[in-house]
N, C-alpha and C positions, 0 to 999 in steps of 0.2 A: 547552622549545625545546636544544638543547644545545649545539648551530651558534655557533661562534667567528668572526665577525667582526673582528673588530677588529684593532687594527693595532700592530705595531712603528712610533712615530717618530722617522725617523733625524734625525740633525741638530739635535735640538729643543731648543731655550737654556728653552723652560716657558712663558711667551707665548704671548696666544692665539691660535689660528689663526682663519688668515679665508685661501676660500677666494674664487680671484676667477676669477668669467665661470658664466653662468647654465647652462652643459652636464648632456650627460643623466649623468655620465661624477663632477661636483663637486658632483650631492646626490647623487644614489646613496654615498659617500664619506660628505658630510656629515651624513647619514640617517644611520649608523653610528658617524662618527665625534664627532662631540654626544652618546653616552652618554657617553662617559668622557674627555670635552678640552671647554675653553671653548674653540666654536667654528662660523665664521660661517661663509657661502656668499648671498658678494654678484656684482651686474654692479663689472662694470672705469667703472664710469659712478660709480657710488656709492664702488668704490674711491677714488675720484681725487677724494672730496666729505672725504677724509676728516681729518683734522685727530692731528695727534702718530703720523703714522704704524707711529714707532718702537715703539708702545707693541702693534705685532700681530708677528707673520710669518708666508709666509703661502708659496701651496698654488693649483695651478691643473695639471687635465688635461680632456683630450681626442681623440679621432680626428680633426679638422682640423688638422691641423699649421699651418694658417696664421692659424687663428685665437691659437692657443697661440705662437708664435710672436708675434703681435702681444701677446696677452697678456702672456707676463714681458715682451717692452719695455714696455711701460706701467707694468707695475710698479718695473721697474729705470728707469724714467726720472725718475716722480716718485718713487722713492726707491732710491738709488744703493745704498746701502747693507743690505740688505732680508734677512730673509734667507730664506733656504728650505728646504725642509724634502719628505722622504720619506717616505713609507705603503711597512711592507711588511705584507699580510695574517700573520697569527700563521697561517692552516690552508699557504700554502707554506713549501717544503724547501728554505732557500740556503744555502751552502757560508760555514764562516762566513768565506773567505777571497775572499769573489765581494766586488769592487770598488762602493760603488752611489753615484751622484752626488745633485744638488742635484734636490728638487723632480720624486723620480722615483715610481712606482708600480707597484710587483710585487702582482699583483692574486693570491687565494684557489686558490688550491691548483695553483702553477708551481713552479717543479721545476732546480731549479738547484749541482747538483751537480756544480760547480771555481769556480778562480779566475778565472773570469769580470769583464769589466769590464767596469761598465754607466753611460752618460759619463747627462748633465741633462738635465731634462728630456723622459721616457722616459716606458713607459708600455708596461710587460710583461701584459696581463689571461691570462683568468682562461684554467686546462688548460695554457699555454705547457712548454713544456723545453728546458732550454738548457745538453745532455745533453753526454755526457761530455771533449769537451775542453775550453777554454776560448775566450771567442768574443771582442769584443769591439760593444760597440755606443758608433754613436756620440753626441752630445748630439741629443736633439725624435727616436728614433728613436720606435718605436709598431708592434708590437707581438700578433697580434688574436689571439684567443682559439683553443687547439689547436691552435696553433705550433709547427713544431720549430726550432730551429737547433741546428746542429752548429758547433762548430771554422772561425769566419763571422767576417769584418769588415766590420760593415756600417754604412757615411761619416753623418756626417749625417743627419737627419732625412731614413734609409728609413724606410718605410710598408712593413708584412708585415700580406695580409687572411688569414682565417680561412682550415685546413687548410691553413698551409700548410709543402714542410716540405724544405731552407735547410741545407748538406752543405757545406760547405768551400768558401761560397761570397765574392767581396769586392767591394760596390758601389757607385754614386756616388752623390756628394750631394744626397740629394728626390727616390731613386730610391722605384716605385713599384710591391709586385703585384697583381696577383691575386690574389684566393681558388683555395685545390689549388695555386697553384705551384708544382712541384716541379723543381727546381735543384740541379742536381751538381756538382763542379770546376767553377764559372767564376770569372774577372773580368771585373766587368760594368761594364767603367770608360766608357758615356755615362748620367748622370741623363737618368732616364725613364718613361713607365711599359710594367708584363711583366707577359704567359704567361710561365709558366714563364720559359727564358730571352731569348727572345725578345720584342727593344721592338718594342710595339706604337704606343705615342706618344710624344714628346719632350714631351712637354709632363709633368711635375713634381706631388705634391703637393700641393706649393704651389700651384700653378696652376685643376692639372684632381683636384683630389685623388677617391678612390678612396671613395665615403659605405660603408660595407659595415660598419657595425656588426653 
């Protein structure tokens, strides 16, 4: 078969890559990454038992933002100088001026055709489009498959469900959106859970995560 599931590895120092946390995302990535790089997927408990943590570089991904934050903080707490790689699928189309932070995943068939800024610890899932004019995604943003983002400023921890469409939208930290939400030209200055542009719950993706993988 000719399907290319490999990744471009950003911020790579050549050391073995440890994927920390037995999430479905990490296991999925490892199943491909192990074919062309020295890599291993382990739990964070196993990570804490490792000696010589400077012999490795690190990655973790998942749709549960609270767990993602926890794992990153565990890694940094145990090894403050940890090097985090980012992974960009070879089937993704990413503009050369797009800025991508560390520990960020750009999945298969994503299109980013502008100089957008993607923060650290983000996950842009399959068939997403960050199109037309640039957007800015803060750290820990998660964008589920088939979502469309145009000229948005997504604050730290913004979580977007499947099939969403956000055009000219500004969010507040840790806000989350039900799948199929449509939001156009809104400044959503309160954190919480949204269905379209309506705040339906003051809990955020840190406290009441919408599991819509």
